N, C-alpha and C positions, 0 to 999 in steps of 0.2 A: 152386701154379703161380708161378714167378719172374717178377718184372717184366721186361720186355724180350723176351718171346717172344709177342707176339700170334699167336693161331690162330683158324682160321675157327670160327665158333659161340660163342666167348667173349664173355663180358660185361665191359665196362669202364665205370667212373664217371669222367668229366671232373671236373677240380678245381672247375668251377663247378657241379657236383652234377647233371648230366644224364647219363642212361644211354645206352650205345651197345653194338651187337653187332658184332663183326669178321664182315665178309662173306668177306674173304680178304686174303692179302698178295701183292701183285703186283710185277712187274718193269717198269719204264718201257721200252718197246720202243726207244727211242733213246738215252737215257742210262744204261740198266741200273740205275737208282736204284731201290731197294725202297721200295714204298708199301703203307701199311696202307689198305684199303678197308673203311669202317665205315658203320653205318647208325643214325641216330637212333631212339631207342625212345620217341619222343614227336613231338607236332606232325603234320607231313606225312611223317614216316619218311624224311627226306632221307638220300641216300647221298653219302658224302664220301670224299675221298682225302687222306692226309697222308703227308709222307716218313716212312719207318720210323724214322729216328733222332730226328725231332721227336716222334713219337706216344710214344716210350718215354722221352723226356727228362724232366728234373725241372722242376717249375714255377720260373719266374723269380721268385724272391721279392723282388727289387729292384723289378720292375714290379708284383707282387701281394704286398705285405708282410702283408696280412691272411690270406692263403691259409695253411692248416694243413697241407694235403696236400703230400706229398713230390714225387710225380709228376704229370705233366699228365693222364695216364690211369691209373687204378689197377685192377687186376684185381678182379673180383667173382665170388667162388665162386657158381656156379648153385644149389648147395643152400642158400644163405642168401636166394635170391629167393622160393623157394617159389611158391605160387599168388597171392601178391600182392607189389605194388611199392609203396613208400612214396611218396607224392607229396610231392616235395621243396619244393614251393611252399607247401603248406598243412599239412604234417606229417599229412595225413589218409590213413588206408589204406583201400583199396577192394578187395574180392576179385573174381574173376571170377565166381563164383556169384551174389553180390550184384547184379552188372550184369545178368544174364540171358543172358550171352553164353557161348559154348562156352569153358570153362575151358582146353583145351588149346591154342586158339589165339589168345586175346586177351591182351594186356597192357594194364593200365589206366594212364591218363594223365589229368591234370587236364582236367575238362571245358571249361575255357576254351581249352585247347590243341587239342582234337579236336571238331570239330563232330560232334553225335551222328549225323547223317545220314550222315557219312562212316566211322563205325566198321565199318558192314558192308562198305564197300569196302575198307578197311584189312585187316580179316580175310581177304577174297578175295585181296588183294595178298600177305599172308603165306603163304597157300596157294600162290599162284603162285610165290613164292620157294622154298618147301619142296619142290614137286614136280620130279622130274627128267624126267617125261614131257612131250613137246611136245603130245601129244594131250590131256592134262590141261590143260596151259597154255592152249592154245587154248579149250578148253570154259570154263574160269575167265575167260578174256578176253571171250568172248562173253556169259557171264552178267553181267560187270561194265559192259557197254555204257552203262547209264543213269547209273552212277556214276563214269565215267571222268573224269579230270582231266588237265591237261597234266603236273603233277608226277607222277602215277602212270604215265603213258606214258614219261615220261623215266626214271623209276626201273625199270620194266619192261624197257625197252629196254637200259638200262645193264647189268641183270643177265644180259641175254643177248648183250652185246657188240654191241648195235647202236646206231646214232644216228639217231633220227628228227628230220629238220629242223624248224624252226618253221614254223607256219602254222595254218590252221583246225583246231579239235579234231577234227572229224570225219575230215578228211584224214589227220591224224597217227594216229588210232585205226586207219583202214583200212590204212595203212602197217605199222603194228605187227602188225596181224593177217596182213598178207601175209608179213612176216618170219617169224613163227611158223608160218605155213602152210608156207612154204618149208623151214624147219628140220624141220617135221614130216614132210614128204615125203622129205627127206633121210634122217631117221631109219629111216622104213619101208623105204626102197629100198636102205639100206645093208647090210642082212643078206641079201638076195635072191641 
């Protein structure tokens, strides 16, 4: 895959050695500028947008003279990822089977970056992103109630093109449920 054509689902390594997955390439509704939407594969799995041209640009070697990478983000062939991801902080490799978690759903990250109690919620979040069914998304959201955080609400809402205003966590959770329920009803009635 040539540099400069990010596509949904592809993996890229930032020149600072963090891994990301492309959510999609969007067009800004007002300026028509192309944006790359991508998700961190560490920490709180934040979702970010960056102008397309900046995403595919070369590293500013005047600002970062010690960096050896050519590009700001470099494509990573998924066959090289396998069932394990190298912890770039400690150069320690952990496989999904060693963690006791479902190998098909989990990506391993340094323990200091992900609270062990949040790993289950993050797996549920990845299931939420992976399913196209609003019924399934609703069930996953109900199951996540005890583990929900403001960051998860923001990321789930963004994945559905919703915006949930700031406020108490319980209220935001209910608003997200209502949004998913509304979309769920629309999906069901659309084919009648």
